[in-house]
N, C-alpha and C positions, 0 to 999 in steps of 0.2 A: 531554493527548494533542494535538499541533500537526500539521496537514499544512502542506506549502508548495506548490504547483503551480511549477515551476523552467521546464517549458515546455511549451505546450500545441501547440504546431504541428506535423501531420503533414508527415514526408519533408523538408523543409528548412527552417530559418529565416526569417521575415521583419521586417520594423522592428518589428514591436510583437511579433512572439511566438516564442520558441526553440522546439527540436523536444522531444522527449519525454523527460521526466524528474518524478517527482513524489518530494518528501521527508518523510517523518513519523519528528518525535522523540515517544520516550515512554517519560518516565522515565533520561531521558540516555543513555536506548541511539536512536542514528541510523540511518535504514533509506533508502535509496534506492533507488527504483523507476526502471529503465533511466536510463540516463547518455549523453543527445545531445551530439553537440559543444555549448561553450559553458556546458555544466553548472557546472563551477567558475567563470565568473562569475556565474552566476544564483544560486548560493549565498552569493557574496559581497553581492551584490544585496540580498538578503533577511536580511542579516546572522547567516548560519550557519557558524559553523568547520568547514572541511571533517576536522579530525579527531577532529570527533564521529561521524562515520561509522563504524558498526560492519560492516553490512552491506548488500550490495549485490545487488538481486533483480533479473535479467534476463528479461521477457518472450519476448521469440527476439534472434538475432543481426543484425538489418538495420540497417544502419550510422547511420539516424534513430533510432538507440537506444542506441547502443555508443562512438559517437567520441568521444564526451565521455570517456573509459574513460583515456585513454594520460594526459593530462592528469593526471588525478585524481591516477595514480598517483604523476606525478613529483612534482605537491606534497605530495601526501602524505612520499615520502621526503623531501623539501629541508626538511618541520615535522618531521622526527623522528620521526613516529608509531612507534609502540612497541606497538600492537596486533597483532594476527594477523587481516587483515580477512577477513571472510565473503562469499566470491561463489556465489550462487545462478544456476542457469537452466538449459533442457532438454539436452537430449545434444548435446554435441558444442564446451560452455561454455570447458570448459579448453585445449582445444586451439585455440579460437578467440584467447581470451585470450592464449597463448603466441606462437600467429603476428603476434599485435597488437606485443606488445611486440619481439616481434625485426625489426618495421618502425620500431622509434624507437630513439635510442643515446641513452641514460642509465643511470645508474649505479639501476637499480631496488633499492631495500629495503627494502621494503614486501614482507612474508611474508602471502601469502595460502596461504586453505586453499577447495577448489572439492564445491560435491555438485550432480549432475548431475541433474537432477528431471522426473517427469513425471505424477505424481499424489501426493495425499496429502502429508502431513507432509513438511515443507520443515527448518522450525525452530520448536523450544521453549525458552522461556524460563522463569525464576520468575513471571513475572506475564504470559506470553503464548505465540498460538501462531501459526504461518503455515502455510498451507496451500498446497496449488495443485493446477489440473486441466488438463488440453490443451483448448488450441485448436485453429482452424481455421484455419490459414494455409499459404502455399504453403515453409515450411521450421517444423520444428519449434517450438511458441507454448504458452507454457502461459500463464493466467491465480494472481493471488493472491488470498490473503487471509490479512489481519492480526485474529486475536483476541485481546482483551485478557479475560484469564480470569474467573473469576466470583467475587467477593469476599464476605466475610460482614462485616457491620457490627453490633455490640453493640448490644441495643434497649434503652438508658439505663433508660428504665422501667420495666421487666421487670426486671433485674438490682437496681436502687435498691429494687423494690418486697422483692424476694427478701433485700435486705441483705448483697448481694456488693460488697465494694468496690472499688476501682480496685486490678489490681496483676496476677500471674501466671494466675489463676483465670480471669481475664477476657481475657486475652492466649491460655489456651487453648481456652475457646471459642470465638475468633474463627477461632481454628485447624480448628474443625470436632469438639471432643474435648468428650467429658463429664466433669463433674469433681462431686466430692462435695462438699456445700454445707450442715453442721450435721446430720451426719447421711444428707442426702437426694441420690439421682442427678440432677444438673440435666445437662441437655440442652442443644446447642449451638440444635435446633431450639425450644428453648423462650425463648430466650435472645437470639437473635438471627436477621437477616432476611441476604438473599442480593440484592449489586447487579450485578445483572448487566453484565458487561462490552460494551464499544464493539465494532463488527463493522466493519470496510471493507476493499474489496473494488477489485481492479482490474482490470479485462478493457483490453485495445487488441488493435490487428491481429488482427481474428478474421473469418469469417463467421458466419452466426446457427450455433448449439450449444447444445442443451440443458444444455451445462456452464455456461454461462453463468449461467444463472437458477439452479443450484445454487452457485454461488461467491459471487451475489449476493442469498443468500435472506437475509432480516431484516436484513441490513445495515445498518447508521448512518449509513454512507456508500457511496457505490456510484460509484466514478470509470471510466467506461467511453468509449470511443471514439466518437465522431460525426462521423466523417470529410466523409461527407457528408453531404445534405440528401436528402428523400425521393423530388426529383423525377428523382434518380441511382441509385436503388435498384439495377437493373441495371448499373449499372458499379461498383456498391458490392460487389455479390453476387462478380461476376467474379473483381474484385480481393481477396478476402476480406478486406472489411471492412463496416464497419456502418453504417448510415443513424442520424440520430438519432431518429428515428420506431423504430427497432429498437430502440437503446440502452433507449428512454421504456420498451417493448413490455415488455422483462425486465426491468427495475426495475418495474412494475409488478406481475406475473410472479410476483417474487420477495419482493415485499413489500416491497421497500427503501424505507428511511424517506426518502432523499437523493440525490437524480441529479445528478452532475458530469460534464459534459460534456467532452472534451478530443480533443485529434488531429487540428485540422483541416484541411482540404484546403485550402493555399495559395490557391486560387478563391475563397474566402470571405474579402475584407478588413472586413467586420463576421459576427457572429456572431448576430446579431439574432432574423436570422427563423430560423434553426435553431435559435434556442430557444423561439421563437414556436411551431413546429411539435414539438417534445418536450412541451411543456406541455401540449398538446392531449389527449395521453394521457397522461403523468405529469406533475401540476402542480409537482410540489414538482423541477425541473430549473434546473441554472446554468450556461451556460459557462463555463467555469473560464477565468480570465483569468493569463498568468504574473506571481509572486510574491504572487497571493493566496491568504492562511493563512485556514485555518478550524480557530478550535476545540473539540475534545470532550468 
């Protein structure tokens, strides 16, 4: 599992930062969270093939989170993309997508399916689950959590002691099923242990709301906007955004393990002071940089 920060700027790109987008790759599944203008170039810079993208998750439909979409669709079509692109977002997503595609002229050969979401389960795969919750912005906006499902691992010491050899019986135990070995029932609880799956939370463009704590609860990585420093707290909340101290406070409340700040106002050419402010509240804070990769 690997995260790549493709864009960490708010509103408009700068010389060193592109606008919002984060890419997650998990067991060959490519997931893009928001898609600002320039996202496909950032993907190329990161060495990520566009054809890896299976899912697109939009937080909301402000331009700095979606304007890279037509270029992505055009390039996927040119690359003879054969899958159906799954697109998720708040109410209105399908209409906005169709309007955007009508505003450009190219042969759109990419099949897409849409699911408009407000809260709860967004999509579930064999090994993962994506959920969402409503945020407080001036248009419909949602935050997301990606959860890797827990998995069982064989305790080889215990199975060797019982004399169970490698083979189908161990497979059943790993699947959580009991077996009969030498006339006795052997349960998975007695021969396996559970590895807890990783959790990533993604929250951008919102005023403070209790839903943020729910999304970030026990997250291994909490990606959160830190648009302004604490000195502009009133301005941040007026425009329904968070300060870096807000983000750090939510990370602390949620007992997240790591906080990565993103979506910085262009007024900050350096994020050193922003990171310093946040670290006073939540020490394990990093101001993300474009093209930064995080392995989990």
